[in-house]
N, C-alpha and C positions, 0 to 999 in steps of 0.2 A: 884449404879453404881458410879466406880470410874471415872473419867476423866479429859481430860486436852483439850484446845483446843488453836487454833492459826489463825489468820488471816492477809493475804498481800496484800496491793494493788498493787503488781507485779511490773515488771519494765518499763511497758509501760502506763498504764491506769494512769489518773490523781486524780481518787477517785477510792473508794472501794464499790462497791455496793453489796459487799456478806454481811450478818449478819449470826451470830450462838449464840447460848443459850444452855448451858448444865449445869445438874444439878444433884442430886439424882436420879431423877425418869423421867427427859424431856430430850432430846437429839434433836435440830432443826438445821439444816443448810438451810439458803434460799440464792438465787442467783439470785438478783435483775437485772432488765432489762430496757430499757427504754431512755436512752439519756443522756443529762447532768442533767437533771432535776427529771426524775423517779425511775431510779435502786436503788439507797440508800435509798429511801422512800420507795418502795414496799417490799424490804427485812426486813429494819428495823420495819415498821408497822406490818407486818406479825410474825415476831420473839418477838414483845413485847404485842402483841395480845395473844400469845401462852403462854409467860412464867409463868403465872400464873397457867396451869396446873401440875407445877411441886411439886406435891404430890400424893400419895399413894392410898388415900381413896377416895372413889368414889360409888355413891349410886347407878349407875346403871354399864351399861357397857363403861369401860373405851374405848375400841377402839371407841365407837360409840361416845363418846365426845371429842375424840381427831378428827374424821373426821368430827364432826359438828363445831367446834373450826376453822378447815381450812376454812370449807364452808364461816365462820363467819368473816375470813381475808378477804377473798374474795369480799364479798358483802362490807367488810371496803375500799379495794383499787377501788372500782368503786365510793362507793361515795365521796372518796377522789378526785377522777377524777371530779366528778360533783362538786363538790366545786370550785377545782383549777383545770380549762381546761388544764393548762401548764403541767399538769401530765398525759395527755393524752396518749396512748398507754404504758403506766410501767406496769410490771407483774413482777412475781417471780416465782423460783420453790421452792419447800419446800420437804426436806427430814426430816421425825421424828421419835422419838421412844419416846412410851413412856412405864415406868415400873409398873406395878401395877398388886399388886393380885398373884405373881408369874408368871404372863404372860409378853410377850413385845408384845406390838401393833405397828405395822407400818405404815405408810401412806407416800406415795411418788408420787409427780407429778413433771415434768420437767426431766432435766438433770444432776442434781446434783445424787450422788451415795452412795450406802449404801453398805459395804463390811461386811462381819462374817467370824472369824476364831475359830470355834469350831469343837476339836476332831481333831486337827492337819489339817483340810479341810478350804482353803480359798477360798472362793465364791463373786460373786456380787450376792447381795440379789434383787437389785431395778434393774428397766428394764429402759432405757433412753427412753425418750417419744420425739425422735427426728426422723428426716425424713429418714436418713440414718440406722437406726436401723429399720425403718418398711423395709426398703428395704432388710437389712439381714435377716429380719423373712419371707420376701416373696420370698426369695431365689434369689434374684436380686444382691445383693452385698455379696462380701464375706468379713470378720469382719476385716480381714487387710487392704483391701482397704477403710476402714471406715475413718481412721484417713486423707485421703488425699483427700476424697471426698469434691467438692467445696462448699454442703450442709450441711457440718457436724454440724453446728450448728444451721440447723432451726429447731425450737422446735414445737412440735404438740398439747402438752397439757402443760398449765400453769396456774396459779392465776394473776389475775389481770383485766386489761380493757381489755377482750376480749369478743367477741361477743359469744362464748359457753360457759356452764355450765362448771363447773372443773370437769371433771373424775377423782378420785382418784384412786389410787392402794392402798389396805387396806389386812391387814394380821394381824393375832395373833399367836405368836409363841410361843413355851415354849422355857425355858430358864436354862441354866447347869452355874454350878459356874465356873468361869475362862474363859466364852469365850467373845472375843473380838468383838466390832463391830468399826468400819471406818466409818465416814461419812463426804464426800467432796464435794466442788463443783467442776463444770468442769475445773478450774484452774488446778487441779493436773493432768489431762490427759495428761498432758506434761511429765509425769514422766513414764516412761514404768511400764506395771502393772508386770513384775515379780521383778521389783525394789521394789515397793511398796509392793507386797506382803511379801518380802526377809525381808523390814524393818517392818513390822508389827508382823513377827515372829518371829526377831531375837532381836528386841528392847523391853526389858521389862519394863522401865520406861516407863509410857504413855506421862511425859511430855516430856521426851528426842524423843519419837516417833513422835509426832506431831513437834517438833521442826527441826527434823530432814527432813522430808517428806517436810515441807515446803523450807527450805534450798535447798533441792533436785529441787524443783519446780523453786527457782529462779535461781539455776545454769545452768537450761535449758533456761533459756531466759524471763521465766513469763510473757508471752505478754498479761494472762489475769489475773484478780483478784485470791486470792487461798484462802481458809478456809479447816483447818481440825479439825476434833472434833475424840478425840478416847474414847472410852466407853471400862470399864470390868466390871462384872457381878461379883460382891461379897458379902460377908456376910455383911449384916448392923450393924455396931457399932458406937457407939458414936465418935471414934476418924477416922473412915474410910470415910472422906469426904473432900473434896478440901476447903481450905480457900481463894481463889484468888479473892473474891468478892471484899474484902476491897483493893486490888490492882486496880481493875479493875473501882473502884469508889472512886478516891481519897477523903480523907476527908476534904481537901481544898475546892475541889467544893461543897460537903455539906454542909458546915460548911459558905462559901460564900452564898448558898441559904438561906440555916436559918437566917442568919445574916441579908441579905436583907429584909427578910420577916417580921424580928423582928425589925428592923430598929437600930440596933447594929454591928459593924465593929468589932467587940471583938474577934481577932483570937483565942484566948483561948477555945473557945467553941468547936474546932477540936475535942478533945481527949473525950471528952465528947460523941460526935457523934457516932464515931468510936471504943470504946472502948469494947462494947458488942453491936454489930451488929444484935444480934437476940434477943435483951431485950425490944423491945418496946411494951407497954401496948395493947392487943386488938387488934394489928394491926393499932394503928392509926398512930403512928410514930410523936409522939409530946414528949413523956415521956423525952428522952435525952435531948431535947435544953429546954424543960420547966423547969428542974432542975439547968439550970446554972443560977449562979449570975448575968450574965453580961446581961441578957435579959431584957430589959428594959419596953417592950411593950407585955407581953404575950398574951393579949387579942386578938390583931393580929394573934396569931402564929395558931390559929385551921382552920379559913378559909382557909389557903394554907397548911395544912398538914391533916387534918381530912380526910376521904376518903369517908365517910358517910355524911358529909357534902354537900354535891351536886353531879352533873355527871359528872365536868370537871375534868382530871386528871393533878396535877401538878406535874411538875420534880422533885419537892422534895418528892411527896408520892411514885413517882416510885422508886426511889432511896432507900427508905425507904422499900418498898417492897423486891427489890434485896437484900438488906443488911440482911432483914428479914431470909434470907436461904443460903445457901454455894452454891455457882455456877461458873461459868466463862460467860462471854457474850464480845464478840468480832465483830469487824467489824461496818459496819454502824449503829447498833443498839448501840454497847457501844459509839458510837460516838454522839448519839441522848444523852444517859444518861448522858453521861460527861456535854456534852455542855448545857443542861437544855433547849435546846431549842425544847419543844415537846408540842407542841398547840393541843386542844381535840376537838372532834366532840360534837355539842349540841346531847343530846339525847342517848349518850354512858355511861353508868354506869360505875364505877369504878371497878366493878368486870370484865368488857371487857377490857381488853387492847389493843383492837381496836383501842381506840380514842387516841394511839399516833401517832405520823409521824413525819419524820424527815424534819427539817427546818434548815436553816442557819443563824438565826436572833435570837442569843440569848437574844438579849437586852429587846425584849418585849413579850415575846411569846403568853401572855393573849391577848394584843392586836392583835397581828398578827392571832390569832386563829378568835376573833371576826370580823379581817378583812378578814378572809376566808369566816367565816359566811355572810358577806353581799355581797360578790361578787355574787351570783346569782340575785340579784336584778336587778343592770346595767344590767347583760346578758339578760335577759328577754327585757329591750327595746333594746338592741342589735339585738336580735332575733326577735323582732317586726317589728323595721326599717329595716331590712335585708327581712323578707317575705315584707313587703310593697313596697319594691324598686323592687323585684321579680315580683310582681304581675302588679305592675306599666309597667314594661319592657313588659312581657306576652302581659297586653292587649295592648298597643302600637305597639308590635308586629301584634296581631291577625290583629288589625285596619287596619295595613300598608298592610299585606298578604291579608285581604279582598279587599280593594280599588284595589290594583293592578287586583286581578281576575275581577272585573268591569271594566277595561279598554281591554277585551278579549272577543270575540266573537266567535261563533261555529254555524255548522249547523246542525240540528237533526230533528226528526221526531215531529210531532205533531196532533193528530186526523189524522192520515193518511195521513199529508200532510208533505211538508218540511216547515220548519220554522229556523226562526233565533234566537238565545238565545243571552244574553249577559251574560259574566262570562265565568266560565270553569264547565265542567261536571262532576265534583267531588262531594263528598258530605263531609262535616263535622259534623261527628255525625248526628242529626237528622235535619241540616241547610244545605239546597239546596245552592250551590253556585253561582245558575244562576239563571235569569229571563227570562220570555219570551217576545223576542223585536218583533217580525212580524212573520204571518202565510202567507204564498205564497199559490197561486192557482196552484201549482206544486202537483198534487195527486204523493202518493209513488209508486202507482201501473203502473204509466205511465213512471216509469224508467225502465232502463234496473236493472237485478239482482245484478249486480256488484254494480251499483250506488245505489240501494237501501240497500246494506249491508253497504257502506261506509257511509251513512246519517244514519243509525240505530246504528253506531257504534261512530259517531260524528265527524263532519269534522271542524277541527280547524282554526281559522280565527284569523289575527294579528289587525283587526279593523272591523267597521262595513262596509268600503268602499270594503276592499277585502271578507268580508261577503255576499255582495250583487254580486260582482263578481263570486262567487262558484255559487252562486244561478242561476245568469243568464246562467253561463256556464250548469246546471244539467237543466235548462227550453230549453235549446238548444238542447242537448241530447233528452228530452222528446221528442221533437216533430220532430225527426230524422233528424235535420238540422245541419251543421257543425256549430262551433260556429264563425267562418268566415263570417257567414252569416249575422249575426247582426251588423258586422260593415261594409258590401258592400253598404246598402243605403246611409250611412250617407257621404261617400267619392265620391260616384256617381255624386250627383246633383252638387258639386262642381267642379270635372273632366269633366263631361259631355259639359257644356258651354265653358271649354278652349279648348275641342279635336274638339266644332261644326268646329267655324269660322277658325281653321287653315286646316281642313281635306278639299278636293277636293271636288269639286262640285258632281262628282257621288256617291261619299260615301255615303251622307247622306240619297239616296235613298234606297240603299240594306241595311242600316241600322237600317233604320224607322222601317220594320217588327221585327229586332232584339230587338227593345227598347218596344214593344206592351209586349211582354211575361214578361219581368223583373218587369214593375209596377205591373203586374197580380199576381208575386210569390212575390213580395216586401212588399206589404201592409201586410201580415200577420206577418213576421220577423219585421217590422218594428213597429208595434205596439207592437209586445213582446218587443223588446227593447227597445221601448219607457217604456212600462209600467214596465219594467225592472229597468228603470233608476229612 
């Protein structure tokens, strides 16, 4: 593949969350998301994980290898979030092409796009995994309305810290010499589609094409990061490659890393490192530096440059791998490679470039990685403390709730009698929230039907006195006597002496016969009321 790539932060964003890599056999565009901490990490980690696929020799199906590598990148992002919770919520899109054995293997997730110009036909190969695209597919939204829809940036599928397993769009396509592919982040969407098509058709030089497309985006306001990769299928020849790798990875940075590892600050080491970027023996990346006479401590070099001596990928090893093949690396992934701030994750082999992650502390990348690896331990204490606190709060809350229920009373049925219960009539699982306080002599069948129904449904009372009052009323109802009769005998003895001396002499005689039936009726209510009290 011939290729060119460019990425720009845009006119509004503070940092570039896009990453892209393109070489002879591989092209990848990733648009990261996740706010201040996570977008650039997600896209850079994904792209750097996949760059080792840039070759055409595969034992099995190259398309399966590509899909598996993207799934591996997804697990990497989840692992990074587990190590560093500040990255929670990060994710990235991925749109990629892998050229192997005369076939072009396509893998896609998210809203970055892939366009193909073949036999004069320019078409979008990828499908946006967005909410508005789903509305369009369901016929609920017209394509021209999508650009102004308030939810046009809502993604339905991405890689990263999400609950669902990533569902990739995969395809294997035949290729023709001369066909062109445009891979881009959604930042290019601010340029009209017909303008993009015209630029791809009419601009023969790939470098000029990507420069023009990015410039058009900047002229349109560029509210988002924009990344553009152009690829053209061509006959493979020794000279038919781009040599932008030397520009993407400045020699001064490589020299600085090598000199620091060797304990020598001699700037003359730079030419030897960059003169033959594809010459390192067996991929160990240590020959150019070891041949320099200025290196005083060569024994220290292999641990930091030989990828087979450990599972930690250093920034220098990554640079040597990038220098071993022609390519272009842009965006957040290029920032990670250039700055050297690439800590790794324990347990990841060098063959897995998933071990790389973008950080912003280049002074001590190894110690930063070690610090990240130690973070789960204090987090476990935090989790235990939070769980214990929640348990205490729940226990106290349950106890207070139960204590409150024991201040309540209600009237119910027990063994066909009216009874007073302490608590509430509800249950909490197997726990009954009430206890039997007292059983009265009032039988349920002695009550009217309505009263029986009320008692069986329970009658709540504010306190014990209120419960006794309700029982007294029920008792009066059971004897078919008004409730006031229970109150009459009490005031009568007091009122009668007061009335007797003030009444006229003839009055006592007629009232005497009346007084006789009252005692005959009141003994029963008086006994009931006394019993009720």
